[in-house]
Rosetta silent file (secondary structure, phi, psi, omega in degrees, C-alpha in Angstrom):
SEQUENCE: MLFLTNLQANDKVGPYIFRLEVTDNKQQNDSTTVDILVNKAINSAPIPYAGGNQTFQLPIESVVLDGNVKDDGQIVSYNWFQIRQYLIFISKTTGYPRTNMKLLR
SCORE:     score description
SCORE:     0.000 S_00000001
   1 L     0.000  137.166  177.882  127.743   85.818  100.036 S_00000001
   2 L  -117.320  127.508  179.068  126.345   87.257  103.256 S_00000001
   3 L  -106.035  126.826  175.934  122.606   87.747  103.633 S_00000001
   4 L   -97.213  125.484 -179.139  121.299   90.346  106.075 S_00000001
   5 L  -125.189  165.816  177.089  117.826   89.520  107.357 S_00000001
   6 L    59.747   44.387  177.347  115.334   90.996  109.814 S_00000001
   7 L  -104.812   36.774 -176.892  116.283   94.631  109.139 S_00000001
   8 L   -88.684  -27.085 -177.031  112.687   95.895  109.216 S_00000001
   9 L   -77.806  140.398 -178.783  112.681   97.601  112.606 S_00000001
  10 H   -67.997  -14.637  177.169  113.782  101.233  112.733 S_00000001
  11 H   -76.856   -2.701  178.434  115.998  100.481  115.741 S_00000001
  12 H   -98.085    7.384 -179.523  118.326   98.634  113.343 S_00000001
  13 L   -72.791  156.444  177.211  119.247  101.791  111.376 S_00000001
  14 E   128.407 -177.137 -178.226  122.811  103.006  111.228 S_00000001
  15 E   -84.927  143.544  174.660  126.199  102.037  109.856 S_00000001
  16 E  -128.403  141.522  175.958  127.429   98.445  109.712 S_00000001
  17 E  -123.475  130.696  178.220  130.957   97.314  108.825 S_00000001
  18 E  -122.379  143.183  177.943  131.708   93.782  107.654 S_00000001
  19 E  -117.771  135.830  174.721  135.088   92.203  107.069 S_00000001
  20 E  -109.463  119.972  176.846  135.780   89.336  104.677 S_00000001
  21 E  -109.596  135.274  179.376  138.875   87.286  105.470 S_00000001
  22 E  -128.307  145.989  177.347  140.213   84.746  102.971 S_00000001
  23 E  -135.475  133.198  178.478  142.948   82.121  103.224 S_00000001
  24 L   -93.675 -178.058 -176.530  144.298   80.024  100.364 S_00000001
  25 L   -70.967   -8.743  177.323  145.716   76.488  100.417 S_00000001
  26 L  -105.518   18.459  177.226  149.262   77.873  101.005 S_00000001
  27 L    64.069   22.369  171.546  148.151   79.721  104.144 S_00000001
  28 L   -85.791  139.617 -179.175  148.295   83.136  102.506 S_00000001
  29 E  -141.790  162.286  176.991  145.508   85.385  103.691 S_00000001
  30 E  -159.237  169.607  179.197  144.084   88.828  103.288 S_00000001
  31 E  -147.538  162.152  176.394  140.964   90.739  104.225 S_00000001
  32 E  -148.076  160.993  179.782  138.790   93.605  103.081 S_00000001
  33 E  -123.296  159.802  174.824  135.856   95.513  104.546 S_00000001
  34 E  -135.998  138.325  176.892  132.571   96.854  103.277 S_00000001
  35 E   -98.994  132.839  176.581  130.453   99.605  104.825 S_00000001
  36 E  -122.435  128.100  176.678  126.669   99.198  104.831 S_00000001
  37 E  -111.333  119.641  179.126  124.389  102.078  105.809 S_00000001
  38 E  -101.896  118.118 -179.523  120.827  101.098  106.767 S_00000001
  39 L   -94.363  160.239  177.441  118.370  104.013  106.561 S_00000001
  40 L   -62.427  145.354  178.572  115.004  104.396  108.260 S_00000001
  41 L   -63.338  142.992  177.381  112.039  102.959  106.367 S_00000001
  42 L   -93.613  127.738  179.029  110.099  105.439  104.239 S_00000001
  43 L   -99.597  113.526  178.675  106.374  105.506  104.949 S_00000001
  44 L   -95.837  151.103  177.548  104.351  106.309  101.843 S_00000001
  45 L   -66.457  147.126  176.974  100.687  107.324  101.870 S_00000001
  46 L   -66.014  151.432  178.674   98.197  104.592  100.917 S_00000001
  47 E  -113.583  102.068 -178.323   96.885  104.633   97.347 S_00000001
  48 E   -83.797  150.907  173.784   93.119  103.913   97.330 S_00000001
  49 E  -132.328  116.699 -175.075   91.154  102.654   94.322 S_00000001
  50 L   -83.711    4.550 -177.413   87.351  102.964   94.608 S_00000001
  51 L    91.556  172.413 -179.206   86.691  100.581   91.721 S_00000001
  52 L   -78.324  160.081  175.150   85.452  101.390   88.247 S_00000001
  53 L   -63.517  147.658 -177.215   82.489  103.621   87.416 S_00000001
  54 L  -129.632  147.262  175.239   79.189  101.727   87.265 S_00000001
  55 L  -128.611  134.141 -177.612   75.894  102.264   85.430 S_00000001
  56 L  -131.212  152.924  176.943   72.639  100.515   86.429 S_00000001
  57 L   -97.669  126.498  176.592   69.106  100.312   85.065 S_00000001
  58 L   -72.404  151.917   -0.521   66.287  101.150   87.538 S_00000001
  59 L   -79.056  147.646  177.490   64.622   99.642   89.467 S_00000001
  60 L  -145.799  139.666 -177.730   67.530   98.419   91.556 S_00000001
  61 L   -84.976  -42.560 -174.988   67.703   97.646   95.286 S_00000001
  62 E  -153.339  164.893  178.766   71.414   97.948   95.963 S_00000001
  63 E  -134.239  140.430  177.900   74.864   98.462   94.473 S_00000001
  64 E   -99.535  126.228  172.533   78.146   96.937   95.645 S_00000001
  65 E   -97.600  125.514 -175.293   81.179   99.212   95.963 S_00000001
  66 E  -128.015   92.074 -179.462   84.358   97.157   95.737 S_00000001
  67 L  -100.726  175.162  173.342   87.534   99.141   96.373 S_00000001
  68 E  -153.500  176.865 -175.854   91.076   98.207   97.256 S_00000001
  69 E  -147.147  148.221  172.877   94.270   99.860   98.377 S_00000001
  70 E  -113.090  126.279 -177.003   98.003   99.629   97.817 S_00000001
  71 L  -150.862  152.311  177.532  100.076  100.406  100.898 S_00000001
  72 L   -91.435    1.751  178.489  103.497   99.738  102.382 S_00000001
  73 L  -127.489 -146.268 -179.921  101.964   99.318  105.846 S_00000001
  74 L  -119.137  127.304  179.797   98.742   98.003  107.320 S_00000001
  75 L   -73.092  131.729 -179.829   95.384   99.703  106.693 S_00000001
  76 L  -103.509  -16.281  175.416   93.515  100.439  109.946 S_00000001
  77 L  -159.795  152.566  172.285   90.224  101.717  108.477 S_00000001
  78 L  -123.263  134.579  179.456   88.201  102.058  105.290 S_00000001
  79 L  -134.889  121.733  174.502   85.535  104.797  105.045 S_00000001
  80 L   -99.687  136.572  177.582   83.038  105.261  102.215 S_00000001
  81 L  -132.125  139.656  174.683   81.259  108.639  101.930 S_00000001
  82 L   -83.234  130.666 -177.292   78.518  109.750   99.551 S_00000001
  83 L   -92.534  -43.305 -177.243   79.531  112.953   97.751 S_00000001
  84 L  -159.497  178.209  177.540   76.341  113.908   95.839 S_00000001
  85 L    84.324 -150.262 -170.701   73.042  112.795   94.223 S_00000001
  86 L   -70.893  153.691  179.088   70.249  110.763   95.790 S_00000001
  87 L   -69.937  126.542  178.038   70.093  109.761   99.427 S_00000001
  88 E  -130.236  166.478  175.887   71.438  106.269   99.951 S_00000001
  89 E  -114.977  123.262  176.782   72.284  104.086  102.906 S_00000001
  90 E   -96.972  118.625 -171.535   75.778  102.623  103.064 S_00000001
  91 L   -69.216  -38.300  177.950   75.574   99.444  105.120 S_00000001
  92 L  -132.754  114.916 -177.458   79.224   99.288  106.217 S_00000001
  93 L   -98.321  -15.521 -178.563   81.286  102.455  106.093 S_00000001
  94 L  -135.394  159.187  173.070   84.390  101.241  107.886 S_00000001
  95 L    96.450  -25.058 -176.868   86.476   98.145  108.219 S_00000001
  96 L  -140.286  147.995  176.082   86.275   96.792  104.682 S_00000001
  97 L   -77.810  -14.520 -179.728   87.093   98.048  101.186 S_00000001
  98 E  -108.105  134.588  179.835   83.886   96.383   99.890 S_00000001
  99 E  -145.798  164.837 -178.130   80.454   97.661  100.950 S_00000001
 100 E  -115.842  128.459  178.158   76.799   97.444   99.946 S_00000001
 101 E  -104.865  133.263  174.434   74.670  100.558   99.208 S_00000001
 102 E  -110.981  131.713  179.104   70.868  100.447   99.497 S_00000001
 103 E   -76.171  131.787  177.289   68.815  103.074   97.689 S_00000001
 104 L   -95.051  134.865 -177.189   66.343  104.925   99.939 S_00000001
 105 L  -111.035    0.000    0.000   62.969  105.721   98.422 S_00000001
């Protein structure tokens, strides 16, 4: 068995040919080849999850938003935006999937 490792960089794409040579105890030998084609990595869009819907009883000072993401790469930013309803203050809008919202009165 031959294990190919460290094939993550796109500069390693292309065709590879390997030969297996075998010899028995009577000095008979033969060989065969196998072609391996390494394609460029596919970059998929990240899949964000903003967490489940939440319901709270007033009065309340703040709410924690706890999201996460599934990605085949590395996330470089997280941004939370308020879409509608009452004016709130989001304490951290970038850098983390978890943030704290404070209600403005």
